[in-house]
FIMI-589687 format. One line per 10 residues: their letters; for each residue x, y, z of C-alpha. Coordinates in pm, whole numbers. Each point is the difference from the previous one (the first is absolute). Layout:
// FIMI-589687
A) X/Y/Z ~ ...
This chain:
// FIMI-589687
MVAARPVFEN) -6357/-1134/-12700 ~ 306/202/36 ~ 321/-103/-174 ~ 338/-3/181 ~ 218/314/-9 ~ 323/111/144 ~ -37/89/375 ~ 157/345/70 ~ 102/190/322 ~ -333/183/25
SPVFDQQRIR) -191/-324/-1 ~ -252/-93/252 ~ 224/-302/59 ~ 225/231/178 ~ -245/210/184 ~ 99/3/376 ~ -339/26/136 ~ -115/-304/-181 ~ 317/-186/94 ~ -48/86/364
AVEATGLLHR) -374/-125/-33 ~ 131/-334/-148 ~ 232/-48/290 ~ -261/110/237 ~ -206/-328/-102 ~ 243/-192/219 ~ 2/-274/-270 ~ 363/50/-126 ~ 176/-162/280 ~ -254/-269/146
PPVAGLERLT) -106/-340/-94 ~ -268/-54/-265 ~ -368/100/82 ~ -248/-266/-28 ~ -259/188/-186 ~ 251/115/-252 ~ 103/-351/-52 ~ -362/-126/-38 ~ -67/257/-268 ~ 362/-96/-171
RLAARLLDAP) -103/-347/-1 ~ -370/76/-130 ~ 159/211/-278 ~ 221/-292/-105 ~ -290/-225/-39 ~ -232/251/-165 ~ 256/113/-280 ~ 196/-317/0 ~ 325/185/6 ~ 329/-146/100
AILVSLVTGE) 88/308/225 ~ -191/223/204 ~ 165/284/206 ~ -150/280/221 ~ 280/243/-30 ~ 61/339/180 ~ 224/235/-152 ~ 231/242/179 ~ 257/240/-148 ~ 281/-265/-33
RQVFVSQLGL) -160/-334/-5 ~ -328/-221/-27 ~ -89/-216/307 ~ -226/-314/-61 ~ -221/16/300 ~ -189/-320/-144 ~ 124/-224/-290 ~ -58/-319/-179 ~ 189/-156/-259 ~ 300/232/18
PQPWADAGET) 342/-201/-86 ~ 333/-1/221 ~ 164/180/119 ~ -235/259/-40 ~ -285/-186/202 ~ 200/-16/310 ~ 132/354/-52 ~ -346/125/-7 ~ 104/317/-187 ~ 194/129/-297
PLSHSFCQYV) 158/322/-97 ~ -205/240/-231 ~ 217/-119/-294 ~ -180/-335/18 ~ -340/171/54 ~ -301/34/-240 ~ -229/98/295 ~ 169/353/29 ~ -160/97/-355 ~ -346/-82/151
VDNDAPLVVT) 88/242/287 ~ 150/246/-254 ~ -323/17/-198 ~ -251/-75/275 ~ -140/-230/-265 ~ -12/-379/-82 ~ 290/-131/-215 ~ -73/-286/-239 ~ 286/-154/-221 ~ -21/-296/-225
DAREDEVLAG) 379/-42/-57 ~ 247/234/183 ~ 273/-92/-206 ~ -179/188/-305 ~ -48/308/218 ~ 264/271/-41 ~ -6/100/357 ~ -46/-336/176 ~ 215/-207/-215 ~ 316/114/200
NGAVHDIGVV) -154/-57/323 ~ 180/-243/231 ~ -326/-177/84 ~ -28/-118/-375 ~ 387/-149/1 ~ 42/-108/351 ~ -341/-102/132 ~ -161/-120/-360 ~ -290/247/10 ~ -146/13/-357
SYAGMPIRLD) -376/96/41 ~ -111/210/269 ~ -345/153/145 ~ 6/218/282 ~ -280/206/174 ~ 73/286/223 ~ -45/-61/381 ~ -150/343/106 ~ -63/149/346 ~ -71/342/112
SGTYGSLCAI) 374/100/-27 ~ 30/-97/-352 ~ 111/-290/-184 ~ 213/-243/202 ~ 82/-265/-246 ~ -159/-256/-199 ~ -182/-360/1 ~ 166/-159/-287 ~ -17/-345/-192 ~ 298/-112/-197
DGKPREWTQQ) 73/-242/-265 ~ 324/-123/-139 ~ -131/-15/-363 ~ -203/230/-228 ~ -358/28/134 ~ -315/199/-135 ~ -176/107/313 ~ -380/-10/-32 ~ -231/290/117 ~ -152/-248/246
ELDILEDLAA) 322/-88/160 ~ 102/369/23 ~ -345/72/162 ~ 72/-278/244 ~ 344/139/89 ~ -146/360/31 ~ -265/-144/264 ~ 270/-176/173 ~ 224/295/20 ~ -279/185/160
AVASEIALEQ) -29/-282/251 ~ 365/5/58 ~ -25/376/82 ~ -267/-68/226 ~ 234/-272/171 ~ 280/240/35 ~ -221/273/134 ~ -134/-249/253 ~ 343/-99/120 ~ 135/357/-1
AAREARESSA) -302/103/192 ~ 33/-295/270 ~ 373/89/5 ~ -73/373/72 ~ -258/-99/250 ~ 246/-226/202 ~ 279/275/-38 ~ -238/272/115 ~ -95/-163/338 ~ -277/-214/-148
TFGAILTATN) -222/328/-22 ~ -317/-128/-183 ~ -42/331/-175 ~ 323/-17/-178 ~ -110/-353/-140 ~ -316/155/-119 ~ 143/273/-160 ~ 254/-204/-190 ~ -211/-288/-123 ~ -152/2/-345
DAYLSVDADG) -296/-194/119 ~ -291/167/139 ~ -46/-15/386 ~ -304/76/186 ~ -121/-77/357 ~ -363/-47/76 ~ -184/-46/357 ~ -266/-243/64 ~ -264/264/-129 ~ 178/21/-340
VVLEWNPAAE) 122/343/43 ~ 344/93/-136 ~ 263/81/257 ~ 316/8/-211 ~ 52/52/-355 ~ 352/9/-188 ~ 115/175/-299 ~ -18/-302/-199 ~ -382/-56/69 ~ -33/378/-111
RLFGFEREIA) 172/-110/-317 ~ -191/-302/-37 ~ -359/125/79 ~ 33/364/-61 ~ -111/115/343 ~ 230/219/201 ~ 68/-98/350 ~ -183/288/137 ~ -310/-95/-166 ~ 19/-390/73
VGTRLAGLIV) 78/1/366 ~ -317/6/198 ~ -209/-130/-305 ~ -149/-314/7 ~ 175/-232/-243 ~ -298/-137/-178 ~ -72/359/-124 ~ 355/25/-144 ~ 137/-296/-172 ~ -272/-289/40
PAGAQDAHAD) -213/-49/-315 ~ -376/-63/36 ~ -71/-365/95 ~ 366/-56/122 ~ -49/107/368 ~ -40/-338/161 ~ 324/-122/-187 ~ 205/284/117 ~ -130/-37/366 ~ 110/-379/-7
ALFPGYDDGQ) 325/86/-136 ~ 68/281/262 ~ -141/-163/310 ~ -31/-363/-47 ~ -217/-169/249 ~ 3/290/216 ~ -306/-40/271 ~ 33/106/352 ~ 329/217/-48 ~ 191/-224/236
SSPTLRERAE) 169/-215/-266 ~ 369/-4/-45 ~ 136/203/-286 ~ -33/-188/-318 ~ 230/13/-308 ~ -180/-102/-324 ~ 126/-142/-313 ~ -7/246/-283 ~ -332/63/-142 ~ -102/129/-359
LPAIDRHGRT) -292/252/16 ~ -146/235/-239 ~ 64/363/68 ~ -90/359/-144 ~ 177/316/5 ~ -105/342/-4 ~ -67/26/-363 ~ -232/-299/0 ~ 245/-257/-144 ~ -51/-336/141
FPVEVSAQVT) 320/-227/14 ~ 130/-311/187 ~ 207/48/301 ~ 189/-251/235 ~ -53/63/349 ~ 245/-102/299 ~ -175/67/309 ~ 76/-20/395 ~ -226/50/282 ~ 152/143/319
RTGGRPVCHA) -142/189/286 ~ 48/352/84 ~ -148/111/332 ~ -193/-304/16 ~ -167/36/-338 ~ 77/-223/-294 ~ 194/182/-286 ~ 54/-127/-341 ~ 335/79/-168 ~ -18/-65/-374
FVHDISARRA) 253/25/-281 ~ -184/40/-318 ~ 170/-69/-331 ~ -141/42/-365 ~ 19/-315/-168 ~ -149/114/-331 ~ 328/-67/-164 ~ 49/-339/156 ~ -351/-93/-111 ~ 55/116/-363
GEEQMRRQAE) 340/-180/12 ~ -192/-324/117 ~ -262/56/-274 ~ 290/33/-237 ~ 147/-320/126 ~ -332/-156/-55 ~ -34/124/-343 ~ 347/-116/-63 ~ -86/-353/122 ~ -293/15/-233
LIDAAPAAIV) 212/101/-287 ~ 237/-293/75 ~ -258/-222/8 ~ -137/132/-326 ~ 334/25/-181 ~ 42/-220/-308 ~ 332/-147/112 ~ 1/-273/253 ~ 110/129/328 ~ 96/-254/290
VRDQDGTIRS) 121/54/331 ~ 207/-284/145 ~ 223/-122/249 ~ 367/-55/-59 ~ -63/-381/-16 ~ -259/50/-277 ~ -333/-14/231 ~ -256/222/-171 ~ -164/273/230 ~ -186/210/-245
WNRGAEEMYG) -124/-95/-353 ~ -170/288/-194 ~ -263/-28/-249 ~ 262/47/-294 ~ 192/-318/133 ~ -367/-198/-1 ~ -46/104/-384 ~ 362/-65/-98 ~ 47/-331/161 ~ -371/-115/38
WPAQAVIGRN) 27/-63/393 ~ -238/178/227 ~ 156/166/304 ~ -169/-211/258 ~ 146/-310/-170 ~ 376/110/-4 ~ 44/200/333 ~ 256/-196/219 ~ 132/-208/-296 ~ 344/18/-141
IHRLLNTAFP) 1/203/-321 ~ 288/-187/-186 ~ -174/-354/52 ~ -345/138/-81 ~ 129/184/-347 ~ 262/-273/-66 ~ 243/305/-33 ~ 279/-34/-258 ~ 296/224/95 ~ 245/121/-248
KGLPEIETQL) 322/-42/221 ~ -151/-193/305 ~ -182/124/318 ~ 298/15/225 ~ 161/258/-215 ~ -307/200/-21 ~ -21/-12/387 ~ 339/108/25 ~ -28/309/-200 ~ -346/85/146
MATGRWQGEL) 150/23/355 ~ 319/155/-131 ~ -180/296/-201 ~ -354/-9/129 ~ -150/-77/-354 ~ 23/-217/-302 ~ -162/7/-345 ~ 2/-266/-284 ~ -208/-242/-191 ~ -176/-298/175
RHRRADGAVV) -194/-281/-160 ~ -334/-78/203 ~ -238/-271/-54 ~ -372/117/40 ~ -294/-200/143 ~ -86/-129/-323 ~ 353/-105/-84 ~ 82/252/-251 ~ 360/147/20 ~ 10/384/82
VALSQHVVRS) 318/213/-65 ~ 12/253/277 ~ 205/315/29 ~ 57/-26/377 ~ 134/263/257 ~ 65/-97/334 ~ 44/270/291 ~ 109/-75/366 ~ -159/207/283 ~ -52/-39/353
TADGTGHEVI) -301/-156/165 ~ -250/214/157 ~ 141/-93/342 ~ 337/75/-93 ~ 118/-357/121 ~ 82/-144/-364 ~ -36/42/-355 ~ -252/-76/-286 ~ 17/11/-364 ~ -223/181/-247
ETNTDITERR) -2/-169/-341 ~ -141/193/-295 ~ -91/-216/-289 ~ -80/109/-351 ~ -122/-235/-265 ~ 237/43/-314 ~ -75/-339/-165 ~ -146/170/-300 ~ 287/249/-5 ~ 252/-250/14
HAEERLGASE) -172/-194/-296 ~ -8/327/-178 ~ 365/67/71 ~ 99/-343/-161 ~ -190/40/-305 ~ 148/361/-17 ~ 345/-141/40 ~ -53/-254/-268 ~ -137/268/-235 ~ 301/211/88
RQFRVQFHQA) 238/-267/-82 ~ -157/-60/-315 ~ -1/362/-83 ~ 384/35/91 ~ 60/-287/-252 ~ -215/161/-273 ~ 172/354/81 ~ 363/-102/-18 ~ -37/-239/-289 ~ -171/218/-208
TIGQTIIGLD) 187/106/-343 ~ -169/353/29 ~ 118/259/246 ~ -206/15/315 ~ 18/244/297 ~ -200/92/314 ~ 55/364/87 ~ -103/161/327 ~ -177/331/41 ~ 352/155/84
GRFIRVNDAF) 110/-105/-346 ~ 230/-253/116 ~ 7/-356/-123 ~ -160/-260/244 ~ 81/-281/-243 ~ 177/-48/-325 ~ 8/-306/-221 ~ 311/-165/-154 ~ -102/102/-364 ~ -32/395/81
ARMLGYGADE) 322/-17/226 ~ 181/-152/-298 ~ -115/249/-241 ~ 163/287/208 ~ 306/-209/92 ~ -74/-38/376 ~ -84/-300/227 ~ -367/-24/102 ~ 78/21/380 ~ 236/299/-56
MIGMVNSSFT) -268/214/-171 ~ -243/-41/330 ~ -53/350/140 ~ 143/187/-278 ~ -198/282/-131 ~ -188/-87/-325 ~ 11/355/-158 ~ 372/-2/5 ~ 14/-273/-284 ~ -226/224/-219
HPDDQPRAAR) 208/219/-254 ~ 8/344/101 ~ -180/109/-322 ~ -277/-239/61 ~ -78/79/384 ~ -223/295/-42 ~ -244/-196/-224 ~ 30/-300/232 ~ -85/220/287 ~ -315/153/-168
QLAGLYSGDY) -135/-351/-64 ~ 60/-130/354 ~ -174/329/136 ~ -313/-115/-249 ~ 12/-344/156 ~ -13/118/371 ~ -283/260/-101 ~ -210/-275/-125 ~ -8/107/-369 ~ 84/-353/-92
DSYEHTKRLV) 83/-329/168 ~ 318/-83/-212 ~ 216/142/-312 ~ 255/-113/-225 ~ 273/194/-166 ~ 348/-31/-150 ~ 289/140/193 ~ 368/-27/39 ~ 162/-148/300 ~ 335/37/114
HRDGHAVDSQ) 239/-295/-2 ~ 261/-65/271 ~ 257/93/-266 ~ -172/317/-88 ~ -154/-89/-326 ~ -359/42/-66 ~ -244/-291/-47 ~ -319/42/-195 ~ -288/-151/173 ~ -365/-57/-20
VGVRLVRQAD) -147/65/364 ~ -347/-87/141 ~ -80/146/339 ~ -305/-69/215 ~ -88/143/369 ~ -113/-256/219 ~ -258/133/267 ~ -121/-110/336 ~ -367/-93/73 ~ -66/353/128
GQPLHLIGFV) 136/153/-355 ~ 343/101/161 ~ 285/-53/-216 ~ 204/-288/90 ~ 293/-50/-224 ~ 88/-15/-372 ~ 76/-289/-228 ~ 216/30/-316 ~ 48/-207/-303 ~ 294/108/-198
QDISAQLVIQ) 138/-154/-348 ~ 304/63/-162 ~ -89/133/-353 ~ 363/115/-96 ~ 21/-263/-288 ~ -336/80/-106 ~ 61/361/-35 ~ 320/-66/-192 ~ -188/-194/-260 ~ -269/275/-22
RERDEALATL) 259/274/-23 ~ 162/-191/-280 ~ -324/-37/-182 ~ -78/363/49 ~ 338/98/-130 ~ -46/-234/-305 ~ -357/162/-50 ~ 148/342/41 ~ 269/-73/-252 ~ -259/-125/-259
ARRNHQLVDT) -203/323/70 ~ 290/201/-67 ~ 60/-177/-331 ~ -362/33/-67 ~ 12/373/41 ~ 322/25/-201 ~ -176/-183/-279 ~ -296/246/37 ~ 247/301/-18 ~ 162/-157/-317
NSELEEANQL) -331/-49/-170 ~ -103/331/95 ~ 321/137/-137 ~ -59/-193/-312 ~ -361/137/-16 ~ 132/351/37 ~ 264/-51/-257 ~ -268/-144/-237 ~ -212/295/83 ~ 273/250/-70
KIDLMGMLSH) 49/-159/-345 ~ -379/59/-63 ~ 32/353/121 ~ 292/52/-233 ~ -200/-109/-276 ~ -279/245/100 ~ 280/275/4 ~ 129/-83/-348 ~ -353/8/-122 ~ -64/328/184
DIGAPLSTIL) 303/209/45 ~ 176/-111/-326 ~ -300/50/-210 ~ -36/374/59 ~ 339/91/-104 ~ -33/-240/-299 ~ -311/175/-98 ~ 179/321/22 ~ 291/-141/-244 ~ -253/-145/-247
GYGEILGDSD) -205/320/-2 ~ 283/222/-71 ~ 152/-208/-233 ~ -314/-31/-217 ~ -14/393/17 ~ 345/18/-136 ~ -88/-256/-271 ~ -337/122/-106 ~ -18/381/50 ~ -4/212/-303
GPVDVPGTAA) 52/326/191 ~ 314/147/167 ~ 78/-214/299 ~ 218/104/299 ~ 233/-294/-64 ~ 250/67/291 ~ -272/40/251 ~ -170/-320/-130 ~ 317/-186/-4 ~ 80/97/362
KIVRAAQRID) -322/-129/121 ~ 49/-328/-191 ~ 334/-25/155 ~ -123/49/357 ~ -268/-251/-40 ~ 244/-230/-124 ~ 225/67/297 ~ -307/-76/220 ~ -51/-331/-159 ~ 373/-96/52
QLRLNVLAMC) -6/110/370 ~ -333/-223/55 ~ 216/-284/-163 ~ 250/28/259 ~ -259/36/269 ~ -134/-329/-111 ~ 328/-147/5 ~ 54/128/371 ~ -359/-124/84 ~ 73/-339/-126
SRDTSKLQAH) 305/-47/219 ~ 29/-372/112 ~ 109/112/364 ~ -305/178/97 ~ -368/1/-51 ~ -46/364/79 ~ 97/308/-223 ~ 355/137/40 ~ 100/368/-20 ~ 339/180/-2
REVVSLRGAL) -88/327/134 ~ 172/335/-78 ~ -8/361/117 ~ -255/166/-249 ~ -68/370/-18 ~ -367/-33/17 ~ -123/312/-165 ~ 203/-32/-338 ~ -93/-370/-2 ~ -378/81/45
QEVVETADQK) 4/246/-291 ~ 188/-251/-232 ~ -270/-267/86 ~ -280/249/-105 ~ 180/105/-318 ~ 62/-370/-79 ~ -362/-82/45 ~ -78/283/-246 ~ -225/173/245 ~ -46/357/107
VPVSCPEHVQ) -17/-32/384 ~ 150/271/239 ~ 260/-129/242 ~ 31/144/358 ~ 298/-118/179 ~ 220/192/244 ~ 358/53/-110 ~ 264/-227/95 ~ -210/-283/116 ~ 189/-345/-61
VLVNPQHLQQ) -126/-335/56 ~ 145/-362/-15 ~ -153/-181/-281 ~ 70/-189/-334 ~ -51/263/-250 ~ -187/-245/-236 ~ -215/-119/249 ~ -86/366/95 ~ -91/67/-367 ~ -204/-312/-25
IITNFLTNAV) -209/63/311 ~ -74/374/-96 ~ -62/-106/-354 ~ -247/-247/110 ~ -185/257/229 ~ -12/244/-298 ~ -116/-249/-252 ~ -282/-115/260 ~ -105/364/46 ~ -30/37/-387
KYGGGATAVT) -204/-342/-15 ~ -233/50/297 ~ 16/362/124 ~ 16/204/-311 ~ 369/64/36 ~ 222/146/279 ~ -38/315/128 ~ 316/42/217 ~ 312/-159/129 ~ 90/95/347
VTTEAGFATI) 272/-67/256 ~ -31/42/366 ~ 276/-91/273 ~ -39/-114/370 ~ 220/-187/247 ~ 261/-105/-252 ~ -243/-103/-270 ~ -119/156/-329 ~ -342/-81/-121 ~ -85/31/-377
GVHDNGPGVP) -355/57/-84 ~ -157/-30/-363 ~ -351/200/17 ~ -305/-50/-229 ~ -354/141/-7 ~ -171/-323/-108 ~ -271/-195/160 ~ 217/-141/275 ~ 37/-348/138 ~ -323/-178/173
ADVREHLFKR) 31/-64/365 ~ -35/-377/-52 ~ 290/-19/-241 ~ 262/202/214 ~ 67/-293/215 ~ 155/-216/-266 ~ 94/254/-254 ~ 366/-77/-7 ~ -59/-390/20 ~ 61/-223/-284
FTRAADAGAG) -278/-28/-271 ~ -186/322/114 ~ -99/190/-335 ~ 12/354/22 ~ -305/-3/-228 ~ -199/-144/299 ~ 55/350/173 ~ -106/227/-284 ~ -256/52/-262 ~ 227/22/-306
GTTGHGLGLH) -34/-361/-107 ~ 368/-55/-78 ~ 113/-336/46 ~ 323/-129/163 ~ 175/-308/154 ~ -46/120/352 ~ 382/-21/69 ~ 109/362/-50 ~ -50/132/328 ~ 109/-318/171
IVASLAEANG) 336/14/-202 ~ 72/356/121 ~ -80/-87/357 ~ 251/-288/-35 ~ 262/244/-152 ~ -60/259/276 ~ 37/-263/276 ~ 330/-112/-178 ~ 135/361/46 ~ -100/9/347
GAVGQHDNQP) -311/215/-57 ~ -377/-37/-34 ~ -275/111/-223 ~ -343/124/100 ~ -333/186/-109 ~ -223/248/147 ~ -283/207/-125 ~ 97/351/-174 ~ -209/301/73 ~ -271/91/-114
SGSVFTLRLE) 6/-304/-206 ~ 237/-283/-148 ~ 298/-195/157 ~ 365/57/110 ~ 230/-310/-61 ~ 297/34/215 ~ 363/-148/19 ~ 172/44/335 ~ 401/-8/-35 ~ 290/34/252
MTH) 185/340/-29 ~ 383/53/43 ~ 171/253/200
């Protein structure tokens, strides 16, 4: 079907040729035509429509050449301007127009027929003739209506019949106005015309016969009719229809009633025709004049009506046709099954007494509404033949009787007894649900698929500072804290995609006054029977107080953990201080023992020597060794400071070349020193002497003595290297060479014993002076022990 669209100036509605053809029908200014009136009534009965119109459309108005059910004053006027016309759109599109509710159509909603006449639903079929679409045959209802395909097919067939009636009327008018010339009538009619003599030879054959049977006039005239359109075996039937009772040729002209006969066209198609024949005499010989009309469509319509009647009889609902006084005229099989009464037992009886009908507001009120509006719908209580009560959803529609002299009522009753009981049970369940829902102490919500609240219980509303009714229609996500919305959206997407049926999480809701409400939320998606989502249900519990207790507990645990860490740190510091004292004991044993040995040795020399002795040189060595012991004493005091567990160093600017030469000389070793001029470092002088002395002493113990002392500079640092040509340090010892208790004897083959603290102490002294110690292989053999110190500029 084609929807309504605006009608523009170039529309066929305003085509002058078409308008002249409509006016030429002669129907715009004459009383109603009986044939059209019959078709109008037929359409009203078949479609059960309140109003039927045969509308011819001109360029300014639509004229109802036949009408039924049109309200006043329009019925008396017989026409409306185009501003009140739906039929103009049928002409404009040359197509049917079907409207369920014109009030919802953007084009038709403003049409005057909607507001002034009350047209709501509309179905119009084109009335087509040779000159185009003249108008429409339309059915109108004052309420929304879904037109069935069957109804539209009936309306279309009747529109074709209307077109035929209009054509016949137009042909008759033209015939009268053209001095009754028979040829004009034959040319104008849409029915096939033919004339046949007593021998069955065709004398006349009009254009409609050409179109109907496919034979041109030149071929048909002079040919026997039996050889043109009469199927095999139907010759006698055609002869009886055209020349009934003809015997001696002297009988008076005979006008036969219409006869229905089979016919065949040029292409071999057999179809039914309706023949109206009249026998006259021409030149003393009988001639039959016959109008032949293809009734295939009518037969199809009748068959459709027959099938429709069968469908009505087979309908599960009870369909009853009765008089206005309640007398039953028709009772279908659905009524027999619903009420237990056979049709032959109830025809002619009063339906209200038979079924003991209980009316909701009384029968008079129903009848008043029925006559005023043409229909009534409501619930009735009936009693079956077995005494059981039936609740029926009843629809009553008034229509004209077949003879048009009165009205009859069609009742359609559907058994809703079980549905009503189910609704009552559902209502009770719903009431129980509402009580449980609203009195629950935990928040509950029902949320539509659009994200808006359908229901909210009092507990949830109070939680957020609202009234339950106030929240209906609000958007659920607007109450979720902005930081929690992305996670909530992801979980909801998983719910819709079927990853899970429900989920629980904690999130913050926004109270009416703006503060956040910590909550535990459970969400479940409710689906329909076919699996499609229906709505969401949510359960919400305020856990703010619970989280406060939890946070206080966590804070207490964190405080306890911090205190534990502090205790661990204190224990660690005590352990390191204790270890430092142990290291100092090692240092006293290792580093103080060496100079004491020197003092003792040279003292013995001075005391026991019989030969000449270099007393000044020996005394100088004794003094230097004693000075070393005194400095170590001061270092021990610094290392035992109560304020720290680590060695402390007061760094000075030291000229590195002179300091290294002095250390070598004090160690009483002959080792070449290679150091660039003017290299100065930041170091405690005594720590520098102690570290290099340790390297030189170890070179004597484990590497056969030091071979060189070198200094290189790079990127603001000076690296001092003490070289030897000994066996070197094994690879498995290098990783922990400077750690506590690693004995140098482990790295060499000299067998010299030690406490394993010397290298660890020099590493600690280097770290206290912002430097670092290290070791790498010498080439081609031996080791290089290094001390890296910061240079001054």
